[in-house]
C-alpha positions in Angstrom: -20.4 17.4 -8.1 -21.2 13.8 -7.4 -20.4 12.2 -4.1 -18.3 9.1 -3.9 -19.9 6.1 -2.3 -18.3 5.0 1.0 -18.7 1.3 1.8 -18.1 -0.6 5.0 -16.4 -4.1 4.8 -18.7 -6.9 5.7 -19.6 -10.5 4.8 -20.1 -9.7 1.1 -16.7 -7.8 1.0 -14.5 -8.7 3.9 -11.3 -6.8 4.8 -8.9 -7.8 7.5 -5.7 -6.2 8.6 -3.1 -7.8 10.9 0.6 -7.6 11.6 2.3 -9.9 9.1 5.0 -11.2 11.4 7.3 -11.5 8.4 10.4 -9.7 7.4 9.4 -7.9 4.2 12.0 -6.3 1.8 11.1 -4.4 -1.3 13.7 -4.0 -4.1 13.4 -1.5 -6.9 15.8 0.1 -9.3 18.4 -2.4 -8.2 18.3 -1.4 -4.5 16.4 -1.9 -1.3 13.7 0.7 -1.0 11.8 -0.8 2.0 12.9 -3.2 4.8 10.6 -3.9 7.7 9.5 -6.4 10.3 6.4 -4.2 11.0 4.4 -4.8 7.9 0.7 -5.2 8.0 -1.1 -7.6 5.7 -4.4 -6.6 4.3 -6.7 -9.3 3.0 -9.6 -8.0 1.0 -12.4 -10.2 -0.5 -10.9 -12.5 -3.2 -7.9 -10.2 -3.9 -4.3 -11.4 -3.2 -3.0 -10.2 0.2 -1.2 -6.9 0.2 1.7 -5.9 2.5 1.5 -2.3 3.9 4.9 -1.1 5.1 5.4 1.8 7.5 6.7 4.9 5.8 9.5 5.0 8.4 10.8 1.7 7.0 10.9 2.9 3.4 13.5 5.0 1.6 11.2 7.9 0.8 14.2 9.6 -1.1 13.9 6.7 -3.6 10.3 7.6 -4.3 8.7 10.6 -6.1 5.1 11.8 -5.5 2.9 11.3 -8.5 -0.2 13.3 -9.5 -2.1 10.0 -10.0 -4.9 9.2 -7.6 -7.6 6.6 -7.4 -10.7 5.8 -5.3 -11.7 2.7 -3.4 -15.1 2.8 -1.7 -13.8 0.6 1.1 -10.5 2.4 1.8 -10.7 5.9 0.4 -8.6 8.0 -1.9 -5.2 6.6 -2.8 -2.2 8.7 -3.6 0.7 7.3 -5.6 4.5 7.4 -5.7 6.8 6.5 -8.6 10.2 4.9 -8.1 13.0 7.4 -8.8 14.2 5.2 -11.7 11.1 6.2 -13.5 8.8 3.3 -12.7 5.4 5.1 -12.6 2.9 4.7 -9.8 4.6 1.7 -8.2 3.5 2.6 -4.7 0.2 3.6 -3.3 -0.9 4.9 0.1 -4.1 6.0 1.8 -3.4 9.3 3.6 -6.9 9.6 5.0 -8.2 6.0 5.0 -11.8 5.3 6.0 -12.3 4.4 9.6 -12.8 0.7 8.9 -9.1 0.5 7.6 -7.5 3.2 9.8 -4.6 0.9 10.6 -3.1 1.5 7.1 -2.6 5.2 7.8 1.1 6.0 7.4 1.8 2.9 5.4 2.8 2.2 1.8 1.9 -0.7 -0.5 3.9 -1.7 -3.6 2.7 -3.2 -6.9 4.6 -6.5 -7.3 4.9 -6.0 -11.1 6.3 -2.5 -10.8 9.2 -3.3 -8.4 12.0 -5.7 -8.8 10.9 -7.9 -5.9 8.9 -8.1 -2.7 10.7 -10.6 -0.5 8.8 -12.2 2.4 10.9 -14.2 4.9 
């Protein structure tokens, strides 16, 4: 069994996490599935910023756990949820994130192209 590399963010691959200060609403399957003023925004290297929404501010009944998983050497193993309407793997979460990104524990992120909209106001 091979071990997965764990990397620490740094100058060559920066990651920052901060409160977004915005009202973030996620719509999928024609309804609101997340609504928060407590989102975190994660900025990683040259990737677009990602909003991480507290699970308490999401309608978990509108999501179904998926068997899909992926690995990020900077954040850890991601678990996925599908939207109840059948949109596969629209949501990801790090249930045991690496120490460098521990703030995202208990938060969900949404793929913009797999939900109806992510509104930021």
